[in-house]
Backbone as a chain_set.jsonl record, in Angstrom:
{"seq": "MAGSAEATSLPSGSVDLITAAQAFHWFNNAESQKEFRRILRPDGLVAVIWNKRDLRSAFHRDYDNLLKQYASDYAKVTHLQIKDAEVEAFFAHFEGKEIFPHHQQMDFEQLLGRLRSSSYCPDEGSEAYSTLTKAMKALFEKYKQKGFLSFEYQTCVYLGKM", "coords": {"N": [[80.329, 103.298, 88.306], [83.117, 103.837, 88.55], [85.153, 103.833, 91.963], [85.612, 104.388, 95.165], [85.484, 104.198, 98.81], [86.863, 105.947, 99.864], [87.194, 107.5, 97.806], [85.059, 108.901, 96.137], [84.117, 110.092, 94.184], [81.556, 111.252, 93.651], [79.453, 114.459, 93.398], [79.887, 116.833, 95.536], [77.642, 117.433, 98.259], [75.685, 115.78, 97.533], [74.421, 113.574, 98.877], [72.023, 111.51, 100.409], [71.939, 109.679, 101.88], [74.251, 107.101, 102.698], [75.144, 103.821, 102.354], [77.139, 101.017, 103.562], [77.813, 98.042, 102.962], [78.987, 94.767, 104.271], [81.832, 95.663, 103.912], [83.411, 97.652, 105.556], [85.661, 96.988, 106.781], [87.603, 97.275, 105.016], [87.956, 99.916, 104.613], [90.115, 102.924, 104.472], [89.568, 104.582, 107.557], [90.081, 107.49, 107.985], [90.345, 108.751, 105.733], [87.928, 107.844, 104.426], [86.008, 109.26, 106.097], [86.274, 111.546, 105.838], [85.723, 112.141, 102.9], [83.237, 111.218, 103.226], [81.674, 113.12, 104.583], [82.177, 114.988, 102.545], [80.349, 114.461, 100.666], [77.755, 114.153, 101.473], [74.752, 114.995, 102.359], [73.569, 118.119, 104.56], [71.994, 116.514, 106.73], [72.494, 113.95, 106.192], [72.638, 110.682, 106.401], [74.768, 108.016, 107.414], [75.113, 104.412, 106.775], [76.446, 101.375, 108.097], [76.722, 98.43, 107.223], [76.806, 94.779, 108.052], [76.672, 91.311, 108.004], [77.234, 88.895, 110.416], [78.731, 85.989, 111.444], [76.85, 83.69, 113.283], [78.448, 82.897, 116.301], [77.751, 81.105, 118.235], [76.688, 78.889, 117.557], [77.656, 75.199, 117.566], [78.463, 74.476, 114.851], [79.5, 76.715, 113.477], [81.537, 77.822, 114.933], [83.292, 75.644, 114.691], [83.336, 75.802, 111.795], [84.786, 78.439, 111.621], [86.952, 77.958, 113.125], [88.046, 76.333, 110.963], [88.686, 78.055, 109.032], [90.564, 79.371, 110.145], [92.67, 77.722, 110.023], [93.115, 76.999, 107.375], [92.902, 79.109, 105.735], [94.996, 81.147, 105.093], [94.832, 84.213, 105.032], [92.635, 84.919, 106.237], [92.689, 85.961, 109.459], [93.638, 88.057, 108.994], [91.755, 89.838, 107.939], [89.012, 89.041, 108.578], [85.772, 90.375, 109.166], [85.026, 89.988, 111.702], [86.609, 90.845, 113.999], [86.22, 93.053, 114.464], [85.332, 95.489, 116.636], [82.439, 96.78, 118.499], [83.006, 99.409, 119.235], [84.921, 100.772, 117.721], [83.592, 100.71, 115.271], [81.486, 102.577, 116.141], [83.399, 104.722, 116.859], [83.784, 105.686, 114.387], [81.656, 107.285, 113.56], [80.804, 110.617, 113.725], [78.686, 111.375, 115.267], [77.048, 108.757, 116.559], [74.311, 107.021, 115.972], [72.749, 104.829, 116.76], [72.531, 101.03, 116.849], [71.402, 98.023, 115.238], [70.457, 94.953, 115.313], [69.507, 92.205, 113.507], [68.737, 89.045, 113.124], [68.948, 86.316, 110.962], [69.058, 83.402, 108.623], [70.644, 81.379, 106.266], [69.566, 78.324, 104.163], [71.872, 76.142, 103.037], [72.953, 73.711, 100.727], [75.701, 71.673, 99.887], [77.198, 72.735, 98.18], [76.378, 75.236, 97.916], [77.645, 75.903, 99.97], [80.17, 75.909, 99.446], [80.164, 77.746, 97.148], [79.777, 79.806, 98.747], [82.336, 80.161, 100.229], [84.117, 80.399, 98.503], [83.263, 82.966, 97.376], [84.667, 84.667, 99.438], [87.158, 86.629, 100.366], [89.454, 85.913, 101.609], [89.613, 83.228, 100.674], [91.579, 80.369, 99.681], [93.473, 80.066, 96.779], [91.728, 78.365, 94.016], [93.247, 76.236, 92.756], [95.288, 75.548, 94.731], [96.905, 73.597, 97.152], [96.117, 74.153, 99.735], [93.448, 74.893, 99.495], [92.437, 72.893, 98.38], [92.848, 71.091, 100.723], [91.001, 72.693, 102.145], [88.526, 72.404, 101.198], [87.794, 69.591, 101.194], [87.833, 69.406, 104.46], [85.747, 71.042, 104.749], [84.064, 69.832, 103.514], [83.35, 67.138, 105.024], [82.492, 68.609, 107.186], [80.345, 69.924, 106.716], [78.792, 67.367, 106.093], [78.9, 66.492, 108.99], [77.131, 68.369, 109.966], [74.677, 68.599, 108.536], [71.218, 68.458, 107.889], [68.596, 66.815, 106.569], [70.184, 67.069, 104.116], [70.657, 69.969, 104.005], [72.41, 72.6, 105.804], [71.79, 74.915, 108.126], [72.806, 78.166, 108.024], [73.693, 80.591, 109.995], [73.299, 83.714, 111.055], [73.987, 87.368, 112.096], [72.615, 90.025, 111.326], [74.384, 93.288, 111.366], [73.447, 96.542, 112.071], [74.687, 99.409, 111.819], [74.072, 103.06, 112.313], [74.711, 106.672, 111.644], [75.866, 109.712, 111.632], [78.043, 111.861, 109.757]], "CA": [[80.804, 104.336, 88.434], [84.349, 103.451, 89.536], [85.3, 104.501, 92.875], [86.033, 103.791, 96.541], [84.664, 104.978, 100.246], [87.766, 107.134, 100.207], [87.292, 108.786, 96.442], [83.707, 107.995, 95.18], [83.861, 110.995, 92.616], [80.281, 111.781, 93.426], [79.371, 115.645, 93.558], [79.627, 117.408, 97.119], [76.473, 117.666, 99.087], [74.751, 115.311, 96.95], [73.876, 112.221, 98.825], [71.313, 111.787, 101.641], [72.235, 107.939, 102.772], [75.482, 106.073, 102.154], [75.091, 102.446, 102.729], [78.224, 100.389, 103.041], [77.677, 96.356, 103.368], [80.24, 93.985, 104.103], [83.013, 96.489, 103.569], [83.602, 98.619, 106.406], [86.925, 96.286, 107.366], [88.378, 97.725, 103.93], [88.195, 101.34, 104.677], [90.807, 103.977, 105.225], [88.75, 105.335, 107.955], [90.304, 108.968, 107.897], [89.888, 109.392, 104.466], [86.583, 107.688, 104.194], [84.954, 109.752, 106.848], [86.674, 113.123, 104.951], [84.735, 111.915, 101.622], [81.724, 111.046, 103.545], [81.206, 114.515, 105.049], [81.977, 115.8, 101.67], [79.246, 114.102, 99.607], [76.625, 114.201, 102.223], [73.999, 116.621, 102.512], [73.822, 118.486, 105.875], [71.197, 115.945, 107.931], [72.931, 112.629, 105.636], [73.229, 109.658, 107.284], [75.803, 106.579, 106.916], [74.558, 102.977, 107.513], [77.485, 100.407, 107.81], [75.95, 97.057, 107.577], [77.312, 93.471, 107.545], [76.431, 89.84, 108.385], [78.385, 88.19, 111.116], [77.883, 84.484, 111.466], [76.543, 83.727, 114.759], [79.356, 82.052, 116.714], [77.325, 80.728, 119.346], [76.567, 77.239, 117.413], [78.953, 74.481, 117.038], [78.825, 74.622, 113.435], [80.044, 78.183, 113.244], [82.747, 77.701, 115.924], [83.914, 74.546, 113.642], [83.709, 76.575, 110.265], [85.464, 79.39, 112.152], [88.281, 77.317, 113.102], [88.628, 75.544, 109.706], [88.969, 79.512, 108.131], [91.799, 80.168, 111.092], [93.807, 76.704, 109.893], [93.412, 77.074, 106.039], [92.802, 80.225, 105.151], [95.882, 82.385, 105.423], [94.329, 85.794, 104.883], [91.144, 84.973, 107.331], [92.439, 86.844, 110.241], [93.711, 89.639, 108.799], [90.471, 90.622, 107.207], [87.769, 89.071, 108.856], [85.001, 91.593, 109.991], [84.534, 89.51, 112.891], [87.691, 91.473, 114.965], [85.906, 94.83, 114.701], [84.598, 95.676, 117.863], [81.454, 98.091, 118.057], [83.494, 100.846, 119.753], [85.419, 101.168, 116.706], [82.325, 101.436, 114.691], [80.903, 103.621, 116.757], [84.036, 105.859, 116.724], [84.102, 106.141, 113.01], [80.868, 108.555, 113.326], [80.902, 112.059, 114.69], [77.467, 111.484, 115.922], [76.603, 107.868, 116.86], [72.994, 106.918, 116.22], [72.692, 103.665, 117.145], [72.594, 99.652, 116.26], [70.61, 97.264, 115.414], [70.766, 93.406, 115.193], [68.466, 91.425, 112.99], [69.129, 87.468, 113.123], [68.57, 85.272, 110.201], [69.659, 82.229, 108.22], [70.643, 81.1, 104.778], [70.062, 77.101, 104.066], [72.679, 75.66, 102.044], [73.485, 72.487, 100.4], [77.113, 71.789, 100.062], [77.676, 73.485, 96.663], [76.54, 76.745, 98.249], [78.606, 76.383, 101.14], [81.792, 76.091, 98.64], [80.136, 79.266, 96.561], [80.146, 81.407, 99.856], [83.623, 80.379, 100.615], [84.54, 80.993, 97.383], [83.306, 84.643, 97.48], [85.218, 85.421, 100.629], [88.789, 87.47, 99.754], [90.451, 84.9, 101.931], [89.611, 82.041, 100.45], [92.783, 79.843, 99.296], [93.201, 79.849, 95.428], [91.419, 77.091, 93.765], [94.145, 75.37, 92.21], [96.091, 75.537, 95.734], [96.85, 72.44, 98.152], [95.301, 74.789, 100.686], [92.12, 75.293, 98.683], [92.074, 71.116, 98.272], [92.487, 70.653, 101.839], [89.954, 73.207, 102.914], [87.158, 71.709, 100.976], [87.974, 68.377, 101.906], [87.561, 69.596, 105.591], [84.446, 71.64, 104.767], [82.733, 68.425, 102.922], [83.569, 66.578, 106.541], [81.847, 69.703, 108.575], [79.018, 69.444, 106.529], [78.197, 65.934, 106.555], [78.632, 66.414, 110.376], [76.172, 69.184, 110.457], [73.608, 68.735, 107.8], [70.062, 68.046, 108.095], [67.926, 66.512, 105.277], [70.864, 67.574, 102.763], [71.164, 71.331, 104.324], [72.709, 73.268, 106.962], [71.441, 76.51, 108.293], [74.041, 79.181, 108.163], [73.246, 81.658, 110.652], [73.576, 85.18, 110.764], [73.232, 88.369, 112.69], [73.131, 91.501, 110.241], [74.435, 94.275, 112.22], [73.119, 97.868, 111.049], [74.907, 101.061, 112.498], [73.833, 104.349, 111.775], [75.346, 107.85, 112.416], [76.217, 111.185, 111.092], [79.43, 112.396, 109.948]], "C": [[82.125, 103.64, 89.273], [84.577, 104.26, 90.697], [85.556, 103.934, 94.491], [85.364, 104.726, 97.771], [85.579, 106.045, 100.009], [87.789, 108.39, 99.162], [85.974, 108.282, 95.852], [83.315, 109.178, 93.784], [82.524, 111.392, 92.384], [80.405, 113.254, 93.838], [79.21, 115.776, 94.946], [78.42, 117.518, 97.378], [75.731, 116.988, 98.395], [73.998, 114.019, 97.131], [73.311, 112.453, 100.166], [71.524, 110.799, 102.186], [73.366, 107.255, 101.913], [75.478, 104.892, 103.196], [76.473, 101.616, 102.382], [78.2, 98.833, 103.777], [78.867, 95.524, 103.266], [81.635, 94.67, 103.551], [83.691, 97.36, 104.192], [85.437, 98.191, 106.883], [87.864, 96.592, 106.155], [88.669, 99.117, 103.934], [89.303, 101.949, 105.348], [90.115, 104.546, 106.286], [89.168, 106.939, 107.877], [89.989, 109.329, 106.702], [88.502, 109.073, 103.858], [85.472, 108.762, 104.935], [85.323, 111.418, 105.936], [85.741, 112.704, 103.689], [83.636, 111.75, 102.1], [81.313, 112.565, 103.847], [81.608, 115.346, 103.577], [80.862, 115.743, 100.78], [77.984, 114.268, 100.424], [75.995, 115.359, 102.163], [74.028, 117.101, 104.195], [73.48, 117.486, 106.698], [71.697, 114.615, 107.1], [73.312, 112.09, 106.521], [74.154, 108.386, 106.443], [75.283, 105.293, 107.586], [75.965, 102.073, 107.231], [76.806, 98.893, 108.169], [76.904, 95.85, 107.377], [76.826, 92.191, 108.422], [77.662, 89.438, 109.467], [77.66, 86.737, 111.374], [78.002, 84.21, 112.954], [77.586, 82.338, 115.489], [78.896, 80.971, 117.908], [76.889, 78.984, 119.131], [77.814, 76.804, 116.938], [79.521, 74.604, 115.854], [79.855, 75.586, 113.107], [81.257, 78.223, 114.108], [83.555, 76.668, 114.83], [84.279, 75.195, 112.479], [84.787, 77.756, 110.537], [86.853, 78.712, 112.26], [89.287, 76.589, 111.943], [88.965, 76.844, 108.787], [90.228, 79.638, 108.706], [93.003, 79.03, 110.424], [93.95, 76.873, 108.466], [93.439, 78.197, 105.367], [93.643, 81.524, 105.437], [95.644, 83.809, 105.826], [93.167, 85.703, 105.734], [91.651, 86.212, 108.342], [92.779, 88.079, 110.168], [92.635, 90.341, 108.361], [89.01, 90.264, 107.438], [87.11, 90.192, 109.781], [84.64, 91.195, 111.393], [85.54, 90.065, 114.297], [87.312, 92.576, 115.175], [84.744, 94.822, 115.543], [83.634, 97.095, 117.51], [82.077, 99.279, 118.414], [84.232, 101.41, 118.803], [84.6, 101.278, 115.653], [81.991, 102.544, 115.02], [81.823, 104.889, 116.654], [84.304, 106.638, 115.233], [83.127, 107.504, 112.769], [81.172, 109.741, 114.159], [79.668, 111.866, 115.538], [76.855, 109.923, 115.764], [74.907, 107.552, 116.725], [72.242, 105.708, 116.953], [72.871, 102.111, 116.314], [71.648, 98.955, 116.298], [70.732, 95.923, 114.855], [69.363, 92.511, 114.501], [69.266, 89.744, 112.266], [68.146, 86.684, 111.786], [69.136, 84.433, 109.484], [69.607, 81.978, 106.823], [70.59, 79.14, 104.781], [70.903, 76.746, 102.988], [72.703, 74.142, 102.257], [75.093, 73.037, 100.442], [77.731, 72.462, 98.88], [77.481, 74.792, 96.951], [77.486, 77.06, 99.14], [79.666, 76.769, 100.608], [81.362, 77.292, 97.614], [80.131, 80.466, 97.451], [81.228, 81.232, 100.203], [84.633, 80.84, 99.595], [84.785, 82.556, 97.035], [84.018, 85.312, 98.268], [86.539, 85.495, 99.709], [89.616, 86.383, 100.359], [90.544, 83.491, 101.929], [90.948, 81.487, 99.61], [92.513, 79.947, 97.672], [93.047, 78.767, 95.083], [92.008, 75.972, 93.499], [95.142, 74.832, 93.502], [96.016, 73.98, 96.375], [96.046, 72.975, 99.261], [94.053, 74.806, 100.637], [91.658, 73.756, 99.128], [91.537, 70.647, 99.702], [91.24, 71.224, 102.684], [88.875, 72.574, 102.463], [86.993, 70.269, 101.144], [87.167, 68.65, 103.501], [86.113, 70.03, 105.858], [83.244, 70.296, 104.304], [82.722, 67.636, 104.263], [82.359, 67.393, 107.533], [80.47, 69.695, 108.084], [78.124, 68.501, 106.546], [78.002, 65.912, 107.862], [77.276, 67.167, 110.945], [74.721, 69.149, 109.695], [72.518, 67.909, 108.131], [69.19, 68.091, 106.854], [68.561, 67.473, 104.118], [71.192, 69.022, 103.073], [71.749, 71.89, 105.646], [72.524, 74.661, 107.093], [72.565, 77.217, 108.722], [73.539, 80.436, 108.907], [73.851, 82.772, 111.102], [73.017, 86.149, 112.091], [73.715, 89.472, 111.862], [73.241, 92.619, 111.089], [74.169, 95.673, 111.243], [73.457, 98.936, 112.046], [74.824, 102.097, 111.735], [74.068, 105.359, 112.459], [75.365, 108.853, 111.453], [77.676, 111.328, 110.952], [79.927, 113.613, 110.488]], "O": [[82.077, 103.07, 90.363], [84.241, 105.439, 90.584], [85.662, 102.713, 94.606], [84.826, 105.817, 97.579], [85.072, 107.165, 99.939], [88.122, 109.565, 99.313], [85.93, 107.286, 95.129], [82.549, 109.088, 92.825], [82.158, 111.809, 91.285], [81.347, 113.507, 94.587], [78.506, 114.988, 95.578], [77.859, 117.825, 96.326], [74.624, 117.523, 98.449], [73.289, 113.43, 96.315], [73.776, 113.259, 100.973], [71.26, 110.916, 103.382], [73.324, 106.959, 100.719], [75.707, 104.923, 104.406], [76.896, 101.517, 101.23], [78.527, 98.597, 104.94], [79.643, 95.57, 102.312], [82.382, 94.065, 102.782], [84.593, 97.944, 103.59], [86.256, 99.038, 107.24], [89.0, 96.134, 106.281], [89.621, 99.522, 103.268], [89.565, 101.699, 106.525], [89.849, 105.636, 105.78], [88.181, 107.636, 107.639], [89.281, 110.33, 106.589], [87.965, 109.778, 103.004], [84.363, 109.032, 104.474], [84.449, 112.191, 105.544], [84.693, 113.341, 103.799], [82.741, 112.173, 101.368], [80.478, 113.059, 103.088], [81.24, 116.521, 103.595], [80.424, 116.733, 100.193], [77.032, 114.605, 99.72], [76.472, 116.478, 101.971], [74.552, 116.332, 105.0], [74.335, 117.225, 107.545], [70.924, 113.774, 107.558], [74.082, 112.515, 107.383], [74.152, 108.024, 105.266], [75.074, 105.199, 108.796], [76.487, 102.144, 106.118], [76.493, 98.458, 109.277], [77.783, 95.96, 106.522], [76.655, 92.35, 109.631], [78.85, 89.691, 109.265], [76.465, 86.459, 111.468], [78.978, 84.436, 113.67], [77.462, 81.139, 115.237], [79.668, 80.138, 118.383], [76.783, 78.114, 119.996], [78.695, 77.379, 116.301], [80.721, 74.791, 115.655], [80.914, 75.303, 112.547], [82.1, 78.97, 113.612], [84.484, 77.153, 114.184], [85.455, 75.189, 112.117], [85.622, 77.982, 109.661], [87.761, 78.975, 111.472], [90.495, 76.358, 111.896], [89.56, 76.595, 107.739], [91.127, 80.002, 107.948], [94.163, 79.429, 110.321], [95.145, 76.912, 108.172], [94.074, 78.226, 104.313], [93.224, 82.602, 105.858], [96.172, 84.411, 106.761], [92.683, 86.821, 105.909], [91.172, 87.333, 108.17], [92.454, 89.011, 110.904], [92.671, 91.568, 108.451], [88.04, 90.783, 106.885], [87.607, 90.752, 110.758], [84.04, 91.951, 112.157], [85.246, 89.738, 115.447], [87.894, 93.266, 116.013], [83.614, 94.374, 115.352], [83.84, 98.028, 116.734], [81.653, 100.288, 117.851], [84.317, 102.636, 118.884], [84.98, 102.179, 114.906], [82.149, 103.525, 114.294], [81.313, 105.984, 116.417], [84.815, 107.734, 115.003], [83.463, 108.49, 112.115], [81.783, 109.677, 115.226], [79.771, 112.315, 116.68], [76.117, 109.796, 114.787], [74.27, 108.024, 117.667], [71.224, 105.831, 117.635], [73.346, 102.121, 115.178], [70.885, 99.046, 117.26], [71.208, 95.893, 113.72], [68.341, 92.293, 115.152], [70.01, 89.517, 111.311], [66.921, 86.569, 111.756], [70.327, 84.687, 109.664], [68.617, 82.318, 106.175], [71.517, 78.58, 105.366], [70.529, 77.145, 101.885], [72.571, 73.481, 103.287], [75.589, 74.111, 100.783], [78.95, 72.639, 98.865], [78.218, 75.62, 96.416], [78.085, 78.133, 99.213], [80.249, 77.776, 101.008], [82.347, 77.895, 97.189], [80.357, 81.644, 97.177], [81.608, 82.277, 100.733], [85.672, 81.473, 99.782], [85.775, 83.179, 96.652], [84.164, 86.515, 98.048], [86.889, 84.799, 98.756], [90.497, 85.902, 99.646], [91.16, 82.73, 102.676], [91.38, 82.305, 98.798], [91.34, 79.91, 97.301], [93.83, 77.904, 95.481], [91.577, 74.867, 93.829], [95.751, 73.774, 93.336], [95.077, 73.248, 96.059], [95.238, 72.191, 99.758], [93.42, 74.737, 101.691], [90.795, 73.471, 99.958], [90.463, 70.112, 99.977], [90.619, 70.625, 103.562], [88.141, 72.107, 103.333], [85.839, 69.85, 101.229], [86.054, 68.168, 103.709], [85.402, 69.635, 106.782], [82.101, 70.008, 104.657], [81.535, 67.547, 104.576], [81.588, 66.889, 108.35], [79.517, 69.499, 108.838], [76.948, 68.61, 106.892], [76.961, 65.352, 108.206], [76.574, 66.842, 111.903], [73.729, 69.639, 110.233], [72.697, 66.785, 108.6], [69.027, 69.113, 106.187], [67.964, 68.295, 103.422], [72.107, 69.444, 102.365], [71.294, 71.338, 106.647], [73.002, 75.493, 106.322], [73.221, 76.885, 109.709], [72.947, 81.287, 108.243], [74.996, 82.706, 111.548], [72.071, 85.908, 112.84], [74.889, 89.805, 111.704], [72.193, 93.001, 111.611], [74.54, 95.844, 110.082], [72.694, 99.307, 112.938], [75.366, 102.176, 110.633], [73.833, 105.369, 113.667], [74.764, 108.671, 110.394], [78.461, 110.992, 111.839], [81.14, 113.818, 110.534]]}, "num_chains": 1, "name": "protein.A"}
């Protein structure tokens, strides 16, 4: 079904739980709140979820710096800029936040696939993409262990009512 957070086309009062993963930073918050209140049942909940890269590791700090340098849209769209207070303010009644650490083991092709799936990735035929992928290859070579690197995440789950 085609729709957006601001206009789902779902019937009023038809939903017990709304989940949004990796999308909160795209919402028009005022319009989404209105739509969520419309489609939720009286005790319905909203869960906003995303993976944040764990910037405590040297690899992730270096990876982040490459994105800032070569992916011109990165600074505008990264969810790393969103603070807890902003998410909590989205809810009429914030219920809480949980963090679940996890990781993915990636070879270089998987790392490039992850990069290509990001909205801020430069166009594949562009000079910026070529430069970024060469820098990513050097970064991968620096941090890989037995042909893989560990991509560390913190999955953040915010739960509340509208």
